[in-house]
C-alpha positions as YAML, in Angstrom:
chain: A
units: angstrom
residues:
- id: 1
  name: UNK
  ca: [25.75, 24.84, -5.82]
- id: 2
  name: UNK
  ca: [24.12, 27.39, -8.10]
- id: 3
  name: UNK
  ca: [20.57, 28.35, -7.09]
- id: 4
  name: UNK
  ca: [19.21, 27.90, -10.62]
- id: 5
  name: UNK
  ca: [20.26, 24.28, -10.91]
- id: 6
  name: UNK
  ca: [17.54, 21.66, -11.21]
- id: 7
  name: UNK
  ca: [15.76, 20.82, -7.98]
- id: 8
  name: UNK
  ca: [16.74, 17.25, -8.73]
- id: 9
  name: UNK
  ca: [20.00, 18.11, -6.97]
- id: 10
  name: UNK
  ca: [18.36, 19.63, -3.87]
- id: 11
  name: UNK
  ca: [17.14, 16.77, -1.74]
- id: 12
  name: UNK
  ca: [14.92, 17.70, 1.18]
- id: 13
  name: UNK
  ca: [15.05, 15.97, 4.55]
- id: 14
  name: UNK
  ca: [11.54, 14.66, 3.94]
- id: 15
  name: UNK
  ca: [12.67, 13.09, 0.67]
- id: 16
  name: UNK
  ca: [15.64, 11.41, 2.36]
- id: 17
  name: UNK
  ca: [13.42, 9.94, 5.07]
- id: 18
  name: UNK
  ca: [10.94, 8.83, 2.43]
- id: 19
  name: UNK
  ca: [13.48, 6.99, 0.30]
- id: 20
  name: UNK
  ca: [15.12, 5.42, 3.35]
- id: 21
  name: UNK
  ca: [11.86, 3.84, 4.53]
- id: 22
  name: UNK
  ca: [10.90, 2.77, 0.99]
- id: 23
  name: UNK
  ca: [14.29, 1.09, 0.54]
- id: 24
  name: UNK
  ca: [13.77, -1.26, 3.48]
- id: 25
  name: UNK
  ca: [10.13, -1.77, 2.57]
- id: 26
  name: UNK
  ca: [11.04, -2.87, -0.95]
- id: 27
  name: UNK
  ca: [13.38, -5.56, 0.35]
- id: 28
  name: UNK
  ca: [10.74, -6.73, 2.86]
- id: 29
  name: UNK
  ca: [8.07, -6.89, 0.15]
- id: 30
  name: UNK
  ca: [10.30, -9.08, -2.00]
- id: 31
  name: UNK
  ca: [10.98, -11.49, 0.88]
- id: 32
  name: UNK
  ca: [7.34, -11.91, 1.97]
- id: 33
  name: UNK
  ca: [6.17, -12.26, -1.64]
- id: 34
  name: UNK
  ca: [8.60, -15.12, -2.28]
- id: 35
  name: UNK
  ca: [7.55, -16.81, 0.99]
- id: 36
  name: UNK
  ca: [3.88, -16.46, 0.07]
- id: 37
  name: UNK
  ca: [4.35, -17.89, -3.43]
- id: 38
  name: UNK
  ca: [6.30, -20.84, -2.02]
- id: 39
  name: UNK
  ca: [3.66, -21.57, 0.63]
- id: 40
  name: UNK
  ca: [0.83, -21.28, -1.91]
- id: 41
  name: UNK
  ca: [2.47, -23.98, -4.02]
- id: 42
  name: UNK
  ca: [3.70, -26.26, -1.24]
- id: 43
  name: UNK
  ca: [2.07, -29.14, 0.62]
- id: 44
  name: UNK
  ca: [0.49, -26.49, 2.87]
- id: 45
  name: UNK
  ca: [-1.22, -24.91, -0.13]
- id: 46
  name: UNK
  ca: [-4.80, -25.82, 0.82]
- id: 47
  name: UNK
  ca: [-4.75, -24.44, 4.34]
- id: 48
  name: UNK
  ca: [-2.64, -21.41, 3.37]
- id: 49
  name: UNK
  ca: [-4.95, -20.32, 0.55]
- id: 50
  name: UNK
  ca: [-8.03, -21.00, 2.68]
- id: 51
  name: UNK
  ca: [-6.66, -18.76, 5.44]
- id: 52
  name: UNK
  ca: [-6.81, -15.65, 3.23]
- id: 53
  name: UNK
  ca: [-10.30, -16.51, 1.97]
- id: 54
  name: UNK
  ca: [-11.59, -17.27, 5.46]
- id: 55
  name: UNK
  ca: [-14.86, -15.44, 6.08]
- id: 56
  name: UNK
  ca: [-15.14, -13.22, 9.14]
- id: 57
  name: UNK
  ca: [-18.64, -12.48, 10.39]
- id: 58
  name: UNK
  ca: [-19.30, -9.08, 11.94]
- id: 59
  name: UNK
  ca: [-22.13, -9.07, 14.54]
- id: 60
  name: UNK
  ca: [-23.82, -11.80, 12.56]
- id: 61
  name: UNK
  ca: [-24.46, -9.38, 9.69]
- id: 62
  name: UNK
  ca: [-22.47, -9.76, 6.53]
- id: 63
  name: UNK
  ca: [-19.19, -11.57, 6.05]
- id: 64
  name: UNK
  ca: [-15.86, -10.46, 4.70]
- id: 65
  name: UNK
  ca: [-12.82, -12.51, 3.79]
- id: 66
  name: UNK
  ca: [-9.47, -11.61, 5.33]
- id: 67
  name: UNK
  ca: [-8.10, -10.60, 1.92]
- id: 68
  name: UNK
  ca: [-11.19, -8.44, 1.33]
- id: 69
  name: UNK
  ca: [-10.68, -6.65, 4.66]
- id: 70
  name: UNK
  ca: [-7.02, -6.03, 3.79]
- id: 71
  name: UNK
  ca: [-7.74, -4.73, 0.29]
- id: 72
  name: UNK
  ca: [-10.77, -2.58, 1.12]
- id: 73
  name: UNK
  ca: [-9.93, -1.68, 4.72]
- id: 74
  name: UNK
  ca: [-6.23, -1.58, 5.53]
- id: 75
  name: UNK
  ca: [-5.28, -0.40, 2.03]
- id: 76
  name: UNK
  ca: [-7.29, 2.77, 2.72]
- id: 77
  name: UNK
  ca: [-4.49, 3.68, 5.15]
- id: 78
  name: UNK
  ca: [-1.97, 3.03, 2.36]
- id: 79
  name: UNK
  ca: [-3.91, 5.43, 0.13]
- id: 80
  name: UNK
  ca: [-4.04, 7.96, 2.97]
- id: 81
  name: UNK
  ca: [-0.25, 7.89, 3.06]
- id: 82
  name: UNK
  ca: [-0.12, 8.20, -0.74]
- id: 83
  name: UNK
  ca: [-2.39, 11.23, -0.52]
- id: 84
  name: UNK
  ca: [-0.26, 12.86, 2.17]
- id: 85
  name: UNK
  ca: [2.89, 12.34, 0.11]
- id: 86
  name: UNK
  ca: [1.27, 13.78, -3.01]
- id: 87
  name: UNK
  ca: [0.00, 16.84, -1.11]
- id: 88
  name: UNK
  ca: [3.40, 17.52, 0.47]
- id: 89
  name: UNK
  ca: [5.22, 17.11, -2.84]
- id: 90
  name: UNK
  ca: [2.81, 19.49, -4.59]
- id: 91
  name: UNK
  ca: [2.99, 22.18, -1.89]
- id: 92
  name: UNK
  ca: [6.64, 22.09, -0.87]
- id: 93
  name: UNK
  ca: [8.41, 19.22, -2.59]
- id: 94
  name: UNK
  ca: [9.68, 17.92, -5.88]
- id: 95
  name: UNK
  ca: [6.38, 18.69, -7.67]
- id: 96
  name: UNK
  ca: [6.06, 22.32, -6.55]
- id: 97
  name: UNK
  ca: [5.79, 24.66, -9.52]
- id: 98
  name: UNK
  ca: [5.90, 24.00, -13.25]
- id: 99
  name: UNK
  ca: [9.69, 23.92, -13.57]
- id: 100
  name: UNK
  ca: [10.04, 21.23, -10.91]
- id: 101
  name: UNK
  ca: [7.05, 19.16, -11.88]
- id: 102
  name: UNK
  ca: [7.05, 19.26, -15.68]
- id: 103
  name: UNK
  ca: [9.62, 16.52, -16.33]
- id: 104
  name: UNK
  ca: [8.42, 13.85, -13.82]
- id: 105
  name: UNK
  ca: [4.77, 14.63, -14.62]
- id: 106
  name: UNK
  ca: [5.35, 14.22, -18.34]
- id: 107
  name: UNK
  ca: [7.40, 11.06, -17.78]
- id: 108
  name: UNK
  ca: [4.68, 9.61, -15.56]
- id: 109
  name: UNK
  ca: [1.95, 10.41, -18.11]
- id: 110
  name: UNK
  ca: [3.93, 8.69, -20.85]
- id: 111
  name: UNK
  ca: [4.59, 5.79, -18.51]
- id: 112
  name: UNK
  ca: [0.85, 5.40, -17.93]
- id: 113
  name: UNK
  ca: [-0.55, 5.98, -21.43]
- id: 114
  name: UNK
  ca: [1.78, 3.74, -23.46]
- id: 115
  name: UNK
  ca: [1.30, 0.58, -21.29]
- id: 116
  name: UNK
  ca: [-2.47, 1.14, -21.27]
- id: 117
  name: UNK
  ca: [-2.45, 1.54, -25.06]
- id: 118
  name: UNK
  ca: [-0.39, -1.61, -25.63]
- id: 119
  name: UNK
  ca: [-2.65, -3.59, -23.30]
- id: 120
  name: UNK
  ca: [-5.73, -2.30, -25.09]
- id: 121
  name: UNK
  ca: [-4.33, -3.28, -28.50]
- id: 122
  name: UNK
  ca: [-3.70, -6.85, -27.31]
- id: 123
  name: UNK
  ca: [-7.03, -7.20, -25.46]
- id: 124
  name: UNK
  ca: [-9.30, -5.16, -27.73]
- id: 125
  name: UNK
  ca: [-12.89, -6.48, -27.79]
- id: 126
  name: UNK
  ca: [-12.00, -9.31, -25.38]
- id: 127
  name: UNK
  ca: [-13.52, -10.01, -21.95]
- id: 128
  name: UNK
  ca: [-10.17, -9.01, -20.45]
- id: 129
  name: UNK
  ca: [-10.25, -5.50, -21.97]
- id: 130
  name: UNK
  ca: [-11.03, -3.88, -18.60]
- id: 131
  name: UNK
  ca: [-7.52, -4.64, -17.35]
- id: 132
  name: UNK
  ca: [-5.93, -1.72, -19.22]
- id: 133
  name: UNK
  ca: [-5.23, 0.10, -15.93]
- id: 134
  name: UNK
  ca: [-3.11, -2.72, -14.48]
- id: 135
  name: UNK
  ca: [0.23, -2.04, -16.25]
- id: 136
  name: UNK
  ca: [0.04, 1.73, -15.62]
- id: 137
  name: UNK
  ca: [1.43, 1.59, -12.07]
- id: 138
  name: UNK
  ca: [4.94, 1.91, -10.59]
- id: 139
  name: UNK
  ca: [5.83, 0.39, -7.22]
- id: 140
  name: UNK
  ca: [8.09, 2.96, -5.60]
- id: 141
  name: UNK
  ca: [9.14, 0.67, -2.73]
- id: 142
  name: UNK
  ca: [10.61, -1.96, -5.06]
- id: 143
  name: UNK
  ca: [12.13, 0.67, -7.37]
- id: 144
  name: UNK
  ca: [13.93, 2.44, -4.53]
- id: 145
  name: UNK
  ca: [14.94, -0.91, -3.03]
- id: 146
  name: UNK
  ca: [16.82, -1.69, -6.25]
- id: 147
  name: UNK
  ca: [18.30, 1.80, -6.41]
- id: 148
  name: UNK
  ca: [19.62, 1.41, -2.85]
- id: 149
  name: UNK
  ca: [21.49, -1.74, -3.88]
- id: 150
  name: UNK
  ca: [23.13, 0.20, -6.72]
- id: 151
  name: UNK
  ca: [24.43, 2.87, -4.33]
- id: 152
  name: UNK
  ca: [26.18, 5.78, -6.07]
- id: 153
  name: UNK
  ca: [25.63, 4.20, -9.50]
- id: 154
  name: UNK
  ca: [22.35, 6.17, -9.45]
- id: 155
  name: UNK
  ca: [22.74, 9.91, -8.98]
- id: 156
  name: UNK
  ca: [20.66, 11.98, -6.59]
- id: 157
  name: UNK
  ca: [18.96, 13.48, -9.65]
- id: 158
  name: UNK
  ca: [17.98, 10.00, -10.80]
- id: 159
  name: UNK
  ca: [16.58, 9.12, -7.39]
- id: 160
  name: UNK
  ca: [14.48, 12.29, -7.34]
- id: 161
  name: UNK
  ca: [13.18, 11.70, -10.87]
- id: 162
  name: UNK
  ca: [12.01, 8.13, -10.26]
- id: 163
  name: UNK
  ca: [10.51, 9.07, -6.88]
- id: 164
  name: UNK
  ca: [8.63, 12.10, -8.22]
- id: 165
  name: UNK
  ca: [7.51, 10.03, -11.22]
- id: 166
  name: UNK
  ca: [6.16, 7.32, -8.93]
- id: 167
  name: UNK
  ca: [4.27, 9.90, -6.83]
- id: 168
  name: UNK
  ca: [2.58, 11.26, -9.97]
- id: 169
  name: UNK
  ca: [1.98, 7.66, -11.04]
- id: 170
  name: UNK
  ca: [0.15, 7.02, -7.76]
- id: 171
  name: UNK
  ca: [-2.01, 10.10, -8.35]
- id: 172
  name: UNK
  ca: [-2.84, 8.80, -11.81]
- id: 173
  name: UNK
  ca: [-3.77, 5.40, -10.35]
- id: 174
  name: UNK
  ca: [-6.07, 7.07, -7.81]
- id: 175
  name: UNK
  ca: [-7.85, 8.98, -10.59]
- id: 176
  name: UNK
  ca: [-8.18, 5.83, -12.71]
- id: 177
  name: UNK
  ca: [-9.61, 3.84, -9.80]
- id: 178
  name: UNK
  ca: [-12.10, 6.60, -8.92]
- id: 179
  name: UNK
  ca: [-13.29, 7.13, -12.51]
- id: 180
  name: UNK
  ca: [-13.13, 3.69, -14.09]
- id: 181
  name: UNK
  ca: [-13.02, 1.02, -11.38]
- id: 182
  name: UNK
  ca: [-15.87, 2.05, -9.11]
- id: 183
  name: UNK
  ca: [-19.34, 0.54, -8.99]
- id: 184
  name: UNK
  ca: [-22.62, 2.32, -9.77]
- id: 185
  name: UNK
  ca: [-22.88, 5.50, -7.71]
- id: 186
  name: UNK
  ca: [-25.40, 5.85, -4.87]
- id: 187
  name: UNK
  ca: [-25.99, 9.57, -4.61]
- id: 188
  name: UNK
  ca: [-27.24, 9.68, -1.00]
- id: 189
  name: UNK
  ca: [-24.01, 8.21, 0.37]
- id: 190
  name: UNK
  ca: [-21.96, 10.35, -2.01]
- id: 191
  name: UNK
  ca: [-23.62, 13.50, -0.62]
- id: 192
  name: UNK
  ca: [-22.96, 12.30, 2.94]
- id: 193
  name: UNK
  ca: [-19.30, 11.76, 2.03]
- id: 194
  name: UNK
  ca: [-19.24, 15.27, 0.55]
- id: 195
  name: UNK
  ca: [-20.72, 16.70, 3.76]
- id: 196
  name: UNK
  ca: [-18.00, 15.04, 5.85]
- id: 197
  name: UNK
  ca: [-15.36, 16.34, 3.44]
- id: 198
  name: UNK
  ca: [-16.67, 19.91, 3.80]
- id: 199
  name: UNK
  ca: [-16.47, 19.62, 7.60]
- id: 200
  name: UNK
  ca: [-12.88, 18.37, 7.32]
- id: 201
  name: UNK
  ca: [-12.00, 21.24, 4.99]
- id: 202
  name: UNK
  ca: [-13.40, 23.69, 7.56]
- id: 203
  name: UNK
  ca: [-11.13, 22.11, 10.19]
- id: 204
  name: UNK
  ca: [-8.25, 22.53, 7.72]
- id: 205
  name: UNK
  ca: [-9.15, 26.19, 7.10]
- id: 206
  name: UNK
  ca: [-9.17, 26.80, 10.86]
- id: 207
  name: UNK
  ca: [-5.75, 25.04, 11.00]
- id: 208
  name: UNK
  ca: [-6.95, 22.72, 13.75]
- id: 209
  name: UNK
  ca: [-4.10, 20.35, 14.67]
- id: 210
  name: UNK
  ca: [-5.83, 17.70, 16.78]
- id: 211
  name: UNK
  ca: [-5.49, 14.48, 14.73]
- id: 212
  name: UNK
  ca: [-8.71, 13.01, 16.16]
- id: 213
  name: UNK
  ca: [-10.70, 15.83, 14.56]
- id: 214
  name: UNK
  ca: [-9.68, 14.28, 11.23]
- id: 215
  name: UNK
  ca: [-9.43, 10.58, 12.10]
- id: 216
  name: UNK
  ca: [-12.94, 10.14, 13.52]
- id: 217
  name: UNK
  ca: [-14.76, 11.94, 10.68]
- id: 218
  name: UNK
  ca: [-12.36, 10.10, 8.36]
- id: 219
  name: UNK
  ca: [-13.82, 6.78, 9.50]
- id: 220
  name: UNK
  ca: [-17.31, 8.03, 8.67]
- id: 221
  name: UNK
  ca: [-16.00, 9.27, 5.32]
- id: 222
  name: UNK
  ca: [-14.59, 5.79, 4.58]
- id: 223
  name: UNK
  ca: [-17.97, 4.18, 5.33]
- id: 224
  name: UNK
  ca: [-19.95, 6.61, 3.17]
- id: 225
  name: UNK
  ca: [-17.49, 6.31, 0.28]
- id: 226
  name: UNK
  ca: [-17.67, 2.50, 0.57]
- id: 227
  name: UNK
  ca: [-21.48, 2.60, 0.43]
- id: 228
  name: UNK
  ca: [-21.52, 5.18, -2.38]
- id: 229
  name: UNK
  ca: [-20.04, 2.79, -4.92]
- id: 230
  name: UNK
  ca: [-16.70, 4.60, -5.26]
- id: 231
  name: UNK
  ca: [-13.90, 2.33, -4.12]
- id: 232
  name: UNK
  ca: [-13.42, 2.79, -0.39]
- id: 233
  name: UNK
  ca: [-9.67, 3.41, -0.60]
- id: 234
  name: UNK
  ca: [-10.35, 6.75, -2.32]
- id: 235
  name: UNK
  ca: [-11.55, 7.96, 1.09]
- id: 236
  name: UNK
  ca: [-7.93, 7.82, 2.25]
- id: 237
  name: UNK
  ca: [-6.85, 10.21, -0.50]
- id: 238
  name: UNK
  ca: [-9.77, 12.57, 0.16]
- id: 239
  name: UNK
  ca: [-8.92, 12.63, 3.87]
- id: 240
  name: UNK
  ca: [-5.27, 13.38, 3.05]
- id: 241
  name: UNK
  ca: [-6.22, 16.53, 1.13]
- id: 242
  name: UNK
  ca: [-7.85, 17.96, 4.26]
- id: 243
  name: UNK
  ca: [-4.89, 17.44, 6.62]
- id: 244
  name: UNK
  ca: [-3.20, 20.81, 7.44]
- id: 245
  name: UNK
  ca: [0.33, 21.31, 6.17]
- id: 246
  name: UNK
  ca: [2.90, 24.00, 6.90]
- id: 247
  name: UNK
  ca: [6.69, 24.10, 6.64]
- id: 248
  name: UNK
  ca: [7.43, 22.81, 10.11]
- id: 249
  name: UNK
  ca: [8.13, 19.52, 11.84]
- id: 250
  name: UNK
  ca: [5.06, 20.35, 13.97]
- id: 251
  name: UNK
  ca: [2.82, 20.19, 10.90]
- id: 252
  name: UNK
  ca: [0.06, 17.62, 11.39]
- id: 253
  name: UNK
  ca: [0.62, 16.31, 7.87]
- id: 254
  name: UNK
  ca: [4.34, 15.75, 8.53]
- id: 255
  name: UNK
  ca: [3.59, 14.00, 11.84]
- id: 256
  name: UNK
  ca: [0.93, 11.75, 10.33]
- id: 257
  name: UNK
  ca: [3.10, 10.92, 7.32]
- id: 258
  name: UNK
  ca: [6.02, 10.00, 9.56]
- id: 259
  name: UNK
  ca: [3.93, 7.69, 11.74]
- id: 260
  name: UNK
  ca: [2.07, 6.11, 8.85]
- id: 261
  name: UNK
  ca: [5.29, 5.24, 7.01]
- id: 262
  name: UNK
  ca: [6.16, 2.64, 9.64]
- id: 263
  name: UNK
  ca: [2.64, 1.17, 9.76]
- id: 264
  name: UNK
  ca: [2.21, 1.05, 5.99]
- id: 265
  name: UNK
  ca: [5.72, -0.03, 4.97]
- id: 266
  name: UNK
  ca: [6.26, -2.67, 7.63]
- id: 267
  name: UNK
  ca: [2.75, -4.00, 8.27]
- id: 268
  name: UNK
  ca: [0.08, -3.11, 5.71]
- id: 269
  name: UNK
  ca: [2.10, -3.49, 2.49]
- id: 270
  name: UNK
  ca: [3.80, -6.76, 3.52]
- id: 271
  name: UNK
  ca: [0.40, -8.11, 4.61]
- id: 272
  name: UNK
  ca: [-1.11, -7.01, 1.28]
- id: 273
  name: UNK
  ca: [1.80, -8.61, -0.60]
- id: 274
  name: UNK
  ca: [1.44, -11.92, 1.23]
- id: 275
  name: UNK
  ca: [-2.33, -12.06, 0.72]
- id: 276
  name: UNK
  ca: [-2.18, -11.17, -2.95]
- id: 277
  name: UNK
  ca: [0.78, -13.33, -3.95]
- id: 278
  name: UNK
  ca: [-0.89, -16.39, -2.44]
- id: 279
  name: UNK
  ca: [-1.25, -17.69, -5.99]
- id: 280
  name: UNK
  ca: [-1.64, -21.37, -6.84]
- id: 281
  name: UNK
  ca: [0.21, -21.85, -10.13]
- id: 282
  name: UNK
  ca: [-1.39, -24.74, -11.99]
- id: 283
  name: UNK
  ca: [-0.02, -26.08, -15.24]
- id: 284
  name: UNK
  ca: [2.65, -24.39, -17.33]
- id: 285
  name: UNK
  ca: [3.43, -20.85, -16.18]
- id: 286
  name: UNK
  ca: [3.77, -19.86, -19.84]
- id: 287
  name: UNK
  ca: [0.07, -20.59, -20.32]
- id: 288
  name: UNK
  ca: [-0.73, -17.89, -17.76]
- id: 289
  name: UNK
  ca: [1.69, -15.44, -19.38]
- id: 290
  name: UNK
  ca: [0.38, -16.17, -22.90]
- id: 291
  name: UNK
  ca: [-3.21, -15.37, -21.95]
- id: 292
  name: UNK
  ca: [-4.37, -12.03, -23.45]
- id: 293
  name: UNK
  ca: [-4.46, -10.34, -20.07]
- id: 294
  name: UNK
  ca: [-1.15, -11.85, -18.96]
- id: 295
  name: UNK
  ca: [0.58, -10.94, -22.22]
- id: 296
  name: UNK
  ca: [-0.89, -7.43, -22.22]
- id: 297
  name: UNK
  ca: [0.31, -6.77, -18.67]
- id: 298
  name: UNK
  ca: [3.78, -8.18, -19.37]
- id: 299
  name: UNK
  ca: [4.25, -6.12, -22.54]
- id: 300
  name: UNK
  ca: [2.82, -3.05, -20.82]
- id: 301
  name: UNK
  ca: [5.18, -3.20, -17.85]
- id: 302
  name: UNK
  ca: [8.34, -4.49, -19.54]
- id: 303
  name: UNK
  ca: [8.18, -2.46, -22.75]
- id: 304
  name: UNK
  ca: [5.39, 0.09, -22.41]
- id: 305
  name: UNK
  ca: [6.65, 1.69, -19.22]
- id: 306
  name: UNK
  ca: [10.23, 2.45, -20.33]
- id: 307
  name: UNK
  ca: [9.04, 3.42, -23.83]
- id: 308
  name: UNK
  ca: [6.49, 5.90, -22.46]
- id: 309
  name: UNK
  ca: [8.82, 7.38, -19.85]
- id: 310
  name: UNK
  ca: [11.81, 7.83, -22.18]
- id: 311
  name: UNK
  ca: [9.71, 9.09, -25.10]
- id: 312
  name: UNK
  ca: [8.04, 11.81, -23.02]
- id: 313
  name: UNK
  ca: [11.34, 12.95, -21.48]
- id: 314
  name: UNK
  ca: [12.96, 13.13, -24.93]
- id: 315
  name: UNK
  ca: [10.02, 15.19, -26.25]
- id: 316
  name: UNK
  ca: [10.08, 17.54, -23.25]
- id: 317
  name: UNK
  ca: [13.81, 18.14, -23.73]
- id: 318
  name: UNK
  ca: [13.56, 18.43, -27.54]
- id: 319
  name: UNK
  ca: [10.84, 21.09, -27.29]
- id: 320
  name: UNK
  ca: [12.83, 22.84, -24.52]
- id: 321
  name: UNK
  ca: [9.97, 22.60, -22.04]
- id: 322
  name: UNK
  ca: [12.18, 20.89, -19.47]
- id: 323
  name: UNK
  ca: [15.84, 20.06, -19.03]
- id: 324
  name: UNK
  ca: [17.23, 16.63, -18.24]
- id: 325
  name: UNK
  ca: [19.42, 16.99, -15.11]
- id: 326
  name: UNK
  ca: [23.12, 16.84, -16.01]
- id: 327
  name: UNK
  ca: [23.64, 13.91, -13.64]
- id: 328
  name: UNK
  ca: [21.30, 11.71, -15.70]
- id: 329
  name: UNK
  ca: [22.62, 10.25, -18.94]
- id: 330
  name: UNK
  ca: [20.20, 8.85, -21.48]
- id: 331
  name: UNK
  ca: [21.37, 5.32, -20.69]
- id: 332
  name: UNK
  ca: [20.49, 5.97, -17.05]
- id: 333
  name: UNK
  ca: [17.13, 7.34, -18.14]
- id: 334
  name: UNK
  ca: [16.40, 4.06, -19.93]
- id: 335
  name: UNK
  ca: [17.41, 2.13, -16.79]
- id: 336
  name: UNK
  ca: [15.11, 4.27, -14.64]
- id: 337
  name: UNK
  ca: [12.36, 3.73, -17.21]
- id: 338
  name: UNK
  ca: [12.63, -0.02, -16.73]
- id: 339
  name: UNK
  ca: [12.44, 0.43, -12.95]
- id: 340
  name: UNK
  ca: [9.17, 2.24, -13.65]
- id: 341
  name: UNK
  ca: [7.95, -1.10, -15.03]
- id: 342
  name: UNK
  ca: [7.92, -2.60, -11.54]
- id: 343
  name: UNK
  ca: [4.16, -2.50, -10.98]
- id: 344
  name: UNK
  ca: [3.44, -4.90, -8.13]
- id: 345
  name: UNK
  ca: [1.44, -3.27, -5.28]
- id: 346
  name: UNK
  ca: [-0.78, -0.89, -7.25]
- id: 347
  name: UNK
  ca: [-0.97, -3.25, -10.25]
- id: 348
  name: UNK
  ca: [-2.07, -6.10, -7.97]
- id: 349
  name: UNK
  ca: [-4.66, -3.83, -6.42]
- id: 350
  name: UNK
  ca: [-6.10, -2.67, -9.74]
- id: 351
  name: UNK
  ca: [-6.21, -6.25, -11.09]
- id: 352
  name: UNK
  ca: [-8.74, -7.18, -8.42]
- id: 353
  name: UNK
  ca: [-10.88, -4.16, -9.27]
- id: 354
  name: UNK
  ca: [-10.70, -4.77, -13.02]
- id: 355
  name: UNK
  ca: [-11.64, -8.46, -12.97]
- id: 356
  name: UNK
  ca: [-14.14, -10.71, -11.25]
- id: 357
  name: UNK
  ca: [-13.12, -13.89, -13.07]
- id: 358
  name: UNK
  ca: [-10.66, -15.82, -10.87]
- id: 359
  name: UNK
  ca: [-8.69, -17.05, -13.92]
- id: 360
  name: UNK
  ca: [-8.19, -13.49, -15.15]
- id: 361
  name: UNK
  ca: [-7.04, -12.42, -11.68]
- id: 362
  name: UNK
  ca: [-4.63, -15.35, -11.37]
- id: 363
  name: UNK
  ca: [-3.18, -14.75, -14.85]
- id: 364
  name: UNK
  ca: [-2.83, -11.06, -14.05]
- id: 365
  name: UNK
  ca: [-1.04, -11.61, -10.74]
- id: 366
  name: UNK
  ca: [1.41, -14.09, -12.27]
- id: 367
  name: UNK
  ca: [2.11, -11.65, -15.12]
- id: 368
  name: UNK
  ca: [2.61, -8.77, -12.67]
- id: 369
  name: UNK
  ca: [5.14, -10.76, -10.63]
- id: 370
  name: UNK
  ca: [6.98, -11.98, -13.74]
- id: 371
  name: UNK
  ca: [7.00, -8.60, -15.53]
- id: 372
  name: UNK
  ca: [7.96, -6.63, -12.42]
- id: 373
  name: UNK
  ca: [10.86, -9.00, -11.73]
- id: 374
  name: UNK
  ca: [12.11, -8.89, -15.32]
- id: 375
  name: UNK
  ca: [11.74, -5.10, -15.61]
- id: 376
  name: UNK
  ca: [13.60, -4.70, -12.33]
- id: 377
  name: UNK
  ca: [16.44, -6.96, -13.44]
- id: 378
  name: UNK
  ca: [16.80, -5.15, -16.77]
- id: 379
  name: UNK
  ca: [16.72, -1.75, -15.07]
- id: 380
  name: UNK
  ca: [19.28, -2.90, -12.49]
- id: 381
  name: UNK
  ca: [21.63, -4.20, -15.19]
- id: 382
  name: UNK
  ca: [21.44, -1.03, -17.29]
- id: 383
  name: UNK
  ca: [22.04, 1.25, -14.29]
- id: 384
  name: UNK
  ca: [24.83, -1.00, -12.99]
- id: 385
  name: UNK
  ca: [26.88, -0.59, -16.15]
- id: 386
  name: UNK
  ca: [25.89, 2.95, -17.16]
- id: 387
  name: UNK
  ca: [28.12, 5.95, -16.51]
- id: 388
  name: UNK
  ca: [27.12, 8.55, -13.93]
- id: 389
  name: UNK
  ca: [28.07, 12.21, -14.20]
- id: 390
  name: UNK
  ca: [28.39, 13.28, -10.57]
- id: 391
  name: UNK
  ca: [29.67, 16.76, -11.35]
- id: 392
  name: UNK
  ca: [27.45, 19.74, -10.57]
...
């Protein structure tokens, strides 16, 4: 293989492990989501829905529902893993350097801006306008799960592109959550969070490898971020930036990422999926999808995502800023663009930050499930029947 070929053809061991775990996770997420939807609309509906809303009292002070503890607590670990993946990809992965990163970064930006714009057009000046961030996300676990079913119908270059795109997408979602979906800022707690971050950065500078030197201050960081008004899950990403990384299996970042993959993919994400797809569907499902927020999310994910991704790639290639890998035909690019429309995990998460009204949240979740399923089916069909150039 020539050394100047696109990095899309040079898969790292870390990337292979990553896609392997995501493949199984995507299948598991689909199974538990279907089970949860069935239970939420069965004769056990009352007790099942009540379980997730059950209030847990901590030392008699304050109360938190199970779903709240999952979304604000356990999902911080999910965001920690996201942060570790982003850091590794930027330093020594598929996003290292302009040549590697330009195409997936541009595709991800297009795949975020166009869905947000379409949503905003549909919901302009309505109470549901704050949901513009919901259709911006891509669920990498589901996307790679579908790709795994297709086997060699999707080239290695295609797998790298959709994975790198989803990583950038996650970074975009983190920025959106931090800037637009956080409460009023309490400066004292923000300064305390900053102080903890500085200490962690000093540990990083000293290349200290003891994980507890990062985990224990990380818990304090989570608490201060929670109290500051910034969404608590951002603490996971901040912590990830301070974890030392070097090109070795002994790197603390590599070790933590490896261990967290199992916890996140086979416990936290399935638990999140079950809790957040516990949706009681009342009346005609079309009424939920025809609501402004439901329609905006559906159009954003099903049409906005592939439009934005393909448009940006075409522009990057036309202006000779990047090259489309030879293994990826334009029909495959369209198929991958539709897989980018599988929002699910991050879209579900943002929907609960964007809205307080239970009807808006319900409509949003139903639209996310419907749109993600349809986008996935369309993407699967296009990739199934498209031609793949496997020649170097």
